[in-house]
C-alpha positions as CSV (number, residue, x, y, z in Angstrom):
1,M,0.0,0.0,0.0
2,R,1.0,3.6,-0.5
3,I,-0.1,5.7,2.5
4,A,0.0,9.4,2.8
5,H,-0.3,10.8,6.3
6,V,-1.6,14.4,6.0
7,N,-0.4,16.4,9.0
8,N,1.6,15.1,12.0
9,T,-0.2,16.0,15.2
10,A,2.1,15.2,18.2
11,G,4.3,13.1,15.8
12,I,1.7,10.4,15.7
13,A,1.9,10.1,11.9
14,S,5.7,9.7,12.1
15,I,5.3,6.8,14.5
16,L,2.6,5.1,12.3
17,S,4.5,5.6,9.0
18,K,7.7,4.2,10.5
19,H,5.9,0.9,11.4
20,Q,4.1,0.8,8.1
21,R,7.3,1.1,6.2
22,F,8.7,-1.7,8.4
23,L,5.8,-3.9,7.2
24,G,6.7,-3.2,3.6
25,N,4.4,-0.3,2.7
26,E,5.3,3.0,1.3
27,A,4.3,5.6,3.9
28,D,5.0,9.3,3.8
29,V,4.1,12.2,6.2
30,F,3.3,15.7,5.0
31,V,3.3,18.6,7.5
32,F,2.3,22.3,7.3
33,N,3.7,23.6,10.5
34,K,7.3,24.5,11.1
35,Y,7.1,23.5,14.8
36,L,5.8,20.0,14.0
37,H,8.3,19.7,11.2
38,R,11.2,20.6,13.5
39,Q,10.0,18.3,16.3
40,F,8.8,15.3,14.4
41,G,9.9,15.5,10.8
42,G,8.0,14.8,7.6
43,E,7.9,16.6,4.3
44,K,7.2,20.3,4.9
45,V,4.5,21.8,2.6
46,N,3.9,25.6,2.3
47,Y,0.1,25.1,1.8
48,Y,-0.6,28.8,1.4
49,F,1.9,29.1,-1.5
50,P,-0.1,28.2,-4.6
51,I,2.7,26.4,-6.5
52,S,3.6,24.4,-3.3
53,R,0.0,23.5,-2.7
54,W,-0.5,22.4,-6.3
55,K,2.6,20.1,-6.2
56,F,1.4,18.6,-2.9
57,L,-2.1,17.9,-4.2
58,R,-0.6,16.4,-7.4
59,K,1.7,14.2,-5.4
60,L,-1.2,12.9,-3.3
61,K,-2.8,11.3,-6.3
62,G,-0.1,8.6,-6.2
63,Y,-1.3,7.2,-2.8
64,D,-3.9,4.6,-2.1
65,I,-4.7,5.8,1.4
66,W,-5.1,9.3,2.7
67,H,-4.8,9.3,6.4
68,Y,-5.7,12.8,7.5
69,H,-4.7,13.9,11.0
70,Y,-6.5,16.8,12.6
71,P,-8.9,17.4,9.6
72,Y,-10.2,20.9,9.3
73,G,-10.5,23.9,7.0
74,S,-10.1,24.2,3.2
75,L,-7.6,21.3,2.9
76,R,-10.2,18.9,4.4
77,R,-12.8,20.1,1.9
78,I,-10.4,19.7,-1.0
79,L,-9.4,16.1,0.0
80,E,-13.0,15.0,0.5
81,K,-13.8,16.4,-2.9
82,R,-10.9,14.7,-4.6
83,K,-10.7,11.4,-2.8
84,E,-12.5,9.4,-5.5
85,N,-12.1,5.7,-4.8
86,R,-9.2,6.1,-2.4
87,T,-9.3,5.1,1.3
88,Y,-9.8,8.4,3.2
89,L,-9.5,8.1,7.0
90,K,-10.2,11.1,9.3
91,H,-8.2,10.9,12.5
92,Y,-9.2,13.5,15.0
93,H,-6.9,14.7,17.8
94,G,-8.8,17.4,19.7
95,D,-10.4,20.7,18.8
96,D,-10.8,19.7,15.2
97,L,-13.7,17.6,16.5
98,R,-14.5,18.7,20.0
99,G,-17.8,20.6,20.2
100,K,-18.8,19.4,16.7
101,I,-20.3,16.2,15.4
102,D,-19.0,13.8,12.7
103,N,-21.3,10.9,11.9
104,D,-18.9,9.3,9.5
105,F,-16.6,6.5,10.6
106,C,-13.4,8.0,12.0
107,L,-10.6,7.6,14.6
108,V,-10.2,9.7,17.7
109,S,-7.0,9.9,19.7
110,T,-8.6,10.4,23.1
111,P,-11.8,8.7,24.5
112,D,-13.5,12.0,25.4
113,L,-13.9,12.7,21.7
114,L,-16.2,9.7,21.2
115,E,-19.2,11.7,22.3
116,F,-18.7,13.8,19.1
117,A,-18.2,10.8,16.8
118,P,-21.1,8.5,17.2
119,N,-19.6,6.0,14.7
120,G,-16.0,6.6,15.6
121,E,-13.4,4.5,17.3
122,W,-10.9,5.4,20.0
123,F,-7.4,4.7,18.5
124,P,-5.0,5.1,21.5
125,T,-2.1,7.4,20.8
126,P,0.8,5.2,19.6
127,V,4.1,5.5,21.4
128,D,7.5,4.4,20.0
129,L,9.3,2.6,22.8
130,E,12.6,2.3,20.8
131,H,14.1,5.4,22.4
132,L,12.1,5.4,25.7
133,V,14.3,3.5,28.1
134,Y,12.6,2.6,31.4
135,T,14.5,4.6,34.0
136,P,12.5,4.9,37.2
137,S,13.6,7.1,40.0
138,Y,12.1,7.8,43.4
139,S,12.6,10.8,45.7
140,D,13.8,8.7,48.6
141,K,17.1,8.3,46.8
142,F,17.9,11.9,47.5
143,S,19.5,13.5,50.5
144,P,17.8,16.6,52.0
145,S,20.1,18.8,49.8
146,R,19.0,16.9,46.6
147,K,15.4,17.7,45.9
148,P,13.1,15.7,43.7
149,I,13.0,17.0,40.2
150,V,9.5,17.7,38.8
151,A,9.1,18.1,35.0
152,H,6.3,20.2,33.5
153,Y,5.4,20.9,29.9
154,P,3.6,24.4,29.7
155,H,1.3,23.6,26.8
156,Y,-0.7,26.7,27.6
157,R,2.1,28.9,26.2
158,L,1.2,27.5,22.7
159,Y,-2.6,27.7,23.1
160,Q,-3.9,30.9,24.6
161,K,-7.3,29.3,25.1
162,Y,-5.9,27.2,28.0
163,A,-5.3,28.9,31.3
164,D,-2.1,28.5,33.3
165,L,-3.2,26.5,36.2
166,Y,0.2,25.4,37.2
167,S,2.9,28.1,37.6
168,N,1.9,29.6,40.9
169,T,1.6,26.2,42.6
170,L,4.9,24.9,41.1
171,Q,6.8,28.1,42.1
172,E,5.4,27.8,45.6
173,L,6.6,24.3,46.0
174,E,10.0,25.1,44.7
175,K,10.3,28.1,47.0
176,E,9.3,25.9,50.0
177,G,12.2,23.6,49.1
178,K,10.0,20.6,48.3
179,C,11.2,20.0,44.8
180,K,13.0,21.5,41.8
181,I,10.9,22.4,38.8
182,V,12.1,21.8,35.2
183,T,10.1,23.4,32.4
184,L,10.1,21.6,29.1
185,F,9.4,24.1,26.3
186,D,10.7,24.9,22.9
187,I,13.6,22.5,23.1
188,P,14.5,19.6,20.8
189,R,12.6,16.4,21.3
190,S,15.7,14.4,22.0
191,E,16.6,16.8,24.8
192,V,13.1,16.6,26.2
193,L,13.5,12.8,26.5
194,T,16.9,13.1,28.2
195,I,15.5,15.5,30.8
196,L,12.5,13.4,31.4
197,S,14.7,10.4,32.1
198,S,16.5,12.3,34.9
199,C,13.3,13.5,36.5
200,D,11.3,12.0,39.4
201,L,7.8,13.2,38.7
202,V,5.9,14.7,35.8
203,V,3.1,17.2,36.0
204,G,0.8,16.6,33.0
205,K,-2.2,18.4,31.7
206,I,-5.1,19.7,33.8
207,L,-7.9,20.2,31.3
208,P,-11.3,20.0,33.0
209,Q,-13.1,20.4,29.6
210,I,-11.3,17.3,28.3
211,G,-10.5,15.1,31.2
212,W,-7.7,13.0,29.6
213,F,-4.0,13.2,28.7
214,G,-1.8,13.0,25.7
215,K,1.5,11.8,24.2
216,F,3.7,13.8,26.5
217,E,2.2,12.0,29.5
218,L,2.3,8.6,27.8
219,E,6.0,9.0,27.0
220,A,6.7,10.0,30.6
221,M,4.9,6.9,31.8
222,A,6.9,4.7,29.4
223,I,10.1,6.0,30.8
224,G,8.9,5.1,34.3
225,K,7.9,8.5,35.7
226,P,4.8,8.9,37.9
227,V,2.4,11.3,36.1
228,V,0.1,13.8,37.9
229,A,-2.8,14.9,35.6
230,Y,-6.5,15.5,35.5
231,V,-8.7,12.6,34.4
232,S,-12.4,12.9,34.6
233,S,-14.3,10.6,37.0
234,Q,-16.2,9.1,34.1
235,L,-13.2,8.3,32.0
236,F,-11.1,7.1,35.0
237,Q,-13.8,4.6,36.0
238,R,-14.1,3.3,32.5
239,Y,-10.4,3.0,31.5
240,N,-8.6,3.2,34.8
241,P,-5.2,4.6,33.6
242,P,-2.3,4.6,36.1
243,I,-2.4,8.4,36.6
244,Y,-2.1,10.2,39.9
245,R,-5.3,12.3,39.6
246,T,-5.5,15.9,40.5
247,T,-7.6,19.0,39.8
248,K,-6.8,22.7,39.4
249,D,-8.0,23.2,43.0
250,T,-6.0,20.4,44.6
251,L,-2.8,20.4,42.6
252,K,-0.6,21.6,45.4
253,S,-1.8,19.2,48.1
254,D,-1.8,16.3,45.6
255,L,1.8,17.1,44.6
256,E,2.9,17.3,48.2
257,S,1.2,14.0,48.8
258,I,2.8,12.0,46.0
259,L,6.2,13.6,46.6
260,S,6.1,12.1,50.1
261,D,4.6,8.8,49.1
262,I,7.5,6.6,47.8
263,E,5.4,3.5,47.5
264,E,2.8,5.3,45.3
265,Q,5.6,6.5,43.1
266,R,6.9,3.0,42.7
267,K,3.5,1.7,41.9
268,L,2.8,4.3,39.2
269,S,6.2,3.9,37.7
270,K,5.8,0.2,37.1
271,A,2.1,0.4,36.1
272,G,2.7,3.3,33.7
273,R,5.2,1.4,31.6
274,L,3.1,-1.7,31.5
275,Y,0.0,0.3,30.5
276,V,1.9,1.9,27.6
277,E,3.3,-1.5,26.5
278,K,-0.2,-3.0,26.5
279,Y,-2.3,-0.3,25.0
280,H,-0.1,2.2,23.2
281,T,2.6,0.4,21.2
282,V,2.2,0.5,17.4
283,S,2.4,-3.3,17.3
284,S,-0.6,-3.5,19.6
285,L,-2.6,-1.1,17.3
286,V,-1.7,-2.2,13.8
287,K,-4.6,-4.6,13.4
288,Q,-7.1,-1.9,14.5
289,L,-5.6,0.5,12.0
290,E,-5.8,-2.0,9.2
291,R,-9.5,-2.5,10.0
292,A,-10.0,1.2,10.1
293,Y,-8.6,1.5,6.6
294,S,-10.8,-1.2,5.3
295,R,-13.9,0.6,6.7
296,S,-13.1,4.0,5.3
């Protein structure tokens, strides 16, 4: 098969295409954002430049499958108009679907999106374990002068619609000498993974309107780091991910609690890696993806 991944949200298309090429397919990734291109690779397309757009659309004609990540806007309309007899799979990753309804068969990357896709399937975000070495660490290894290192990715700096629910709390804890905060932002992906490996705890997303987590948290879990994040009660009861749950109102007390609970850190470290291995490796998802292509 010749597979074109259109867009590369969170590098998911890069992970899928790598495995598809391993299986003998031809799989390419096209990206339109310099940040995604810098972080995850793919072929950069200047969609707003007419000649570049024309070349891209012409090249797409040579593929059997169009796997569109984060479908929206004029490109979505163009692809739907030109798909002809090709397999055309819409793969939603967030606000491209949230608050809307798509009655077609599609994939969604987080289970909260299923309410907006009555005929959709949850396709868990794939994680490439090749470069994610399990390196657990617990705060009891440190002397009083060596504080636990807490990593945080400030996603709200990229998306103004999200409030900063973290900085004040993290700064307070650091000033009180309870931990050292490391902020992961606008640095190469390889460096992010190196820093994560040296950390003891990861503060993930607190998104009450979503109630789930993403690839950053999954990679931290795969490395063996306890992750603190918000997961809604409904989704937690149904899927039971090994996340140390928090809310915007209880973040400080929850962080203080887990920083002092070494057994809970050990438990989450082991469970997180096993969870990713069971549900989020490409090899565990390949059959579902093949079925999705056949249904599209």
